[in-house]
Residue, then its C-alpha position, 0 to 999 in steps of 0.5 A: x465471501x463466495x467464488x463470484x465475490x472472488x472473481x469480482x474482487x480480482x477483476x477490480x484489483x486488475x482494473x478498478x475502472x471497469x463498469x458493473x455491466x462489464x464486471x457482470x459479463x465476466x462473472x455472469x450477472x446483471x449489473x444491478x447484481x453486481x452492484x449489490x455485491x460490490x457495495x456489500x463488499x465495501x460495506x463489510x470493509x472488504x473493498x477499502x478503496x480505489x485509486x490510480x496508480x501512477x509513475x512517480x518519476x513523471x511527478x517528480x519523485x525519481x528516488x524510491x527507498x526502503x527504509x528499516x527503523x529500529x525503535x528504542x526498547x521502552x517506545x510507544x509503537x503507536x506514537x512513532x506510527x502517529x509521527x510517521x503519518x506526518x512525513x508526506x514522503x512515506x508512501x507505505x509503512x508496515x509494522x514488521x517483525x525482525x530486527x526493525x520495527x517498521x518498514x517504510x516505502x519512501x519516495x522523493x525527488x533526488x538524493x538531497x531529499x532523501x537525506x533530509x527525509x532520513x535526518x527528519x525520520x532520525x529525529x523522530x522520538x524513539x527511533x534509534x536507527x534507520x537502515x536504507x535500501x535505494x531502489x535502483x529499478x522497479x521490475x513491478x509494483x502493484x502486481x494483481x496475484x491470484x486469490x486464495x481459494x475459497x476456504x469452508 
């Protein structure tokens, strides 16, 4: 990956709907050259997809919570991760270091929905404890930060 690839990635992170012509003007390349580079980045697994960012509350998902999961000592982590996939309320799932093994970002319509989700999580074999933090407001999400400089 060179500096131009990094510029393209940064531009796509900021606006995934930018046309190849727009991206080309930004980095000083033709549309076909940009297309080739983006196809190469997709094939290499650097660009893994494109998505729309939506306002969760407008979709009826007014409560966001972060839920830490502690697992029993002999628990198969991959089995728990597999079971977590079945809960559609989980937007993000991270395997982490510390007291908790997993951190989940959950979106539900209301507090009874959050309570149901926590009960379902507590019923998953291997989960010994949950710790829930309710998000009062989001100051920002999906922030597009600067990419690190190219390394030799």
